[in-house]
N, C-alpha and C positions, 0 to 999 in steps of 0.2 A: 252707967249711962252710956249709950251707944256713941261710938265716935261720929264725927261729921267727915263723911267721904267726898274729897272733891277731885274730879279728874281734869288735870290741865289738857287742853286740846293741842296736839302737836300737828302742825300743818306741813304738809308735804311741798306743796307749791309756794312757799314762802322763799323767794329768789334774791340774789346779791343785787339785782338790778332794780330792787324797791329801795336801795340806798339806806336812809336812816332807819325806816321801819325793819327793815332786815337786820341792821346792827343791833337795834334795840331788843328785838325778838330774840336773838341768837343770845345775848347777854342775860337777859331776863330769865330765860327757860333753864339755863345753866344755874343761876343764882337761887332760882326755886329748888332744883334738885339737890343744891349744897346745904339748904337753909335747914335747921332743926326747928321744927313745928311743934306746937303745943301737943302732948300725948292724945288730947281729944280730938285732934285734927289729923285726918290721915289723907295725904296728897299723893296722887299718882298720876301717870301719864297715859293718856288714850293716844297710841300710836295710828298713824295712817295704814301702816301696814308691819309684817314682822321684820321688814328690811330697814327699818328707821336708822337714819344716820347717827342719832343720839344714843351713846351709851350710858343711859340712866343708872345712877346708884339706886334712887327710888324705886318703888314698884312700877312697872309699866304694862300694859296689855294693849291688844288689838283686836278688833273684830273678826269674825270668820265669814267672810262672803261666799255665796254660793258660787258655783263654777262660772255661770252666764254673767253675774253681776261682776265678778273679778276680771273676766275677759273684756266686758266693756269699760270697766275703770280703767284697765293698763292701756288699753287702745285711745281713749280719752286723753289720758296723761301724756302719752307718747305725741299725741296730735297737739296738744296744747304747748309742749316745751318746743316742738319744732316751728309751730307758727309764731311763738314768742321769739325765737331765735331769728326767724327770718322776716317777720312782718311786724314786730312788736308795736310800732308807731302806726301802722296802717291798717290794722286788723283788731281794734280795741273792742268793737262789738262783738267779734266772733271769739276773741278771748273770755270776754265776760260770759257769754253764752256757754263756753266749755266749763269755766270755774263753776258756774251754776250746776251743770250737769254732772261733773266730777263731785260737788259737793253733795248733790242729792243723793247719788250712788253711795258715797261713803258714810252719809248721815243715816241711811236704813240700817246699815251694818253696825255703826257706831251705836246706836239706841240699843241694839240687841246686847253688846257688849256691856254698855253701861248698866243695863238691868241686870244683867248676869252677875257683875260685880257689886251690884248694890250701892251703885254710886249716888250720892245725894244731890250734887250740883256740877256743872262743868264750868270751867274758866276760860275763856278766849283771850288769849294776850294780846291780839290785835282786833281790830273792827272787823266784823264778819257779817257781810249784808245777807247770808242764807245759812243762819245757825239751825241747830236742832231744835226740835220741840221739846225741850227739857230745860228743867230749872237752872239758870244760869247767871254767871258773874261777866261782866263784859267791860272791855277796855274802851276808853273814849279819847281821841286825839282832838279834833277839832270841828267846828261847824264852818270850815272854809267857804261853803258855797254860800253861806248866808252873810258871813262878816266880810268878806273881800270881794274884789271884782269878779265877774263870772269868766275865768280864765278856762280855757278847755278842759283842763284835768279836773275840774270840779263842777262844770257845767254844761260842757258839750259831750255828743257821742252817748247819750244816755246816763252820763255820770252824775248829773244833777237829779235824776229820777231815782236812781240806786242810793245817793245819799239822802234824798228826803224820806225813802221808804225806811232807811235805817233808822233814822233820827225819829221819826214820827211814829213807827210802828215797833220796831226790834227793842229800842232803848226802854220802851214802856213796858215790854214784858221782863226786863232783866230785875234780878234780886238785888243786884249791886252794881253800880255804875263807877268805874275807876278812872278818874281824870289825871292828866299829867301836871296840872297846876290849879291853883286856887282861881287865877283868872280865866282858866279853860272851863272850870267848872262854873263859874259865873256867867260866862258866855252861852254854855249850854243851856242855862236855866232862863237866860234871857229870850233865847228865840224858841225855848220848847216848853212845855208844861210838864216838866218832870219833877217828880217827888223829890225834894230836896233831901229828905232822911236817907235815901238810897245813894246819894252823890258823895262820894269820898275822893281824896286827893291821894294819889300815889306819884311822887315826884319823878319827873323824867330823868333818866341818867345817860351817861354816854355808853357807847357800845365797847367791845373788848379793843377795838383798834386803838384806844388811849393807851393802853397798856403794853403796846409792841415797842421792844427795845431795838434800836437801830445805832450800830456803831458809828462813831465819827467817820471813819473811813468809808463806810457804805453811803453815808449820808453825802460826803463830798463826790463819791463816783455819780450818785444820782444827780445832784446839781449840776455836775460837770457834762453830764449827758445832755442836759437841756439848756447848757449856757447860763446857769443861773448863780449868781454870787450870794454866798451865806449872808442871812439878815438883809439881803436886798431885793426881798421879794413879799408879795401877800399871796396867800393861798385861800382860796374860797371852795371847799368841799360840799358840792350841792349838785343835786341832779338838774339836768337841763329842763326844768320845769318852767312855765312863763312867771308862776308866781313866785318864784326863787329871786326875781329881780336881778338878774344878770345885767340887763340893759341900764339899769341906772349905776350899777357897780361900774360897768365899763366906761359910761359917760363920765362918772367921777373919777375914774383912775386917769383918763386922758387928760382932765384938768389937772391932776396931780403932777403928771410926768412934765407939764409945761413949766412947772415952777423950778428955778435954780436949785440944783444940788439933787432931784430926783430923776435924773435922765437915765440913771441905770436900773432903777426899780421895775421889777417883773410883777405882772399879775398871772396867777396860775389858777386855771378853772378846771376842776376835775368833777367827774360824776358822768352817769349814763345820759345818753340822749332820749328825752322823753317828748320830743318833737319840737323844741325850740332852738336845738343847737346851730342849724343851719342860719336861722335869723341872727343869732349872736355873732356869727362868724361875718356875716353882712356888716352889723354894726362896728365890729372891731376893723374890717377892711375899710369902711366909710370913713372911719376916724384916722386911718393910716397908723394904727399902732400894732400891727401884725407881729412885729419883732418883739414887742414887749408884753405881749399876752397870749396865753394858750387856753 
């Protein structure tokens, strides 16, 4: 019996600024590379280019673009990274357009490579709104544009339309949908008529950051740098999206430090600015707790 050949799609534009999505992606792709699958299952990696940063132990391959296609892709990639670096919060539509353009170009090359390698299925480790026309396994995270308030990141700047297209069209084409939790799977099926037989749960796990070992001396140095005392602070590691609820956290923290014995407690907020940081700065300033939170 022939083996089932699955190619994991390696994405080139998965950047650290994506926060949890980036951490999850990095950890999961490395775990797949380490895992010993059943002999009847052959797992390989489809690289975006021959210069991929991942040193895989399993088989990996990439497409061979024609000269004009390669030139267009490389130019688009450089433009994407430049705009993302300079105007990430003010050029959302342009970034999405460039992402689609880059994906279209790479998809053409990828399908030729998949056919050459006799791949049966492709596996997307994160939601992809412009996948290849190829049998696929997809990853599902949430239906936030349906289940929560219409925050900018899920409803404005074309985000709502892209999400709706993904959930109503692309998921219906998938052979298997992997959800991060049973509640996430139930929520998906509540809002969309998805065949329950192809919805499975692949529990979410922490990124590799939880395995980082930091010496006591280095921890003390970092805390001293920001005038923070050990065990006298709260850390909220989340990107500054509106739906991450920094506002209510800051308001609650303001109430906490009004209570006797909590005067020295600090609130540490870390994460990339996704358009909501300036507003949170205003909230912190209006509450007069600028010395207690970052």
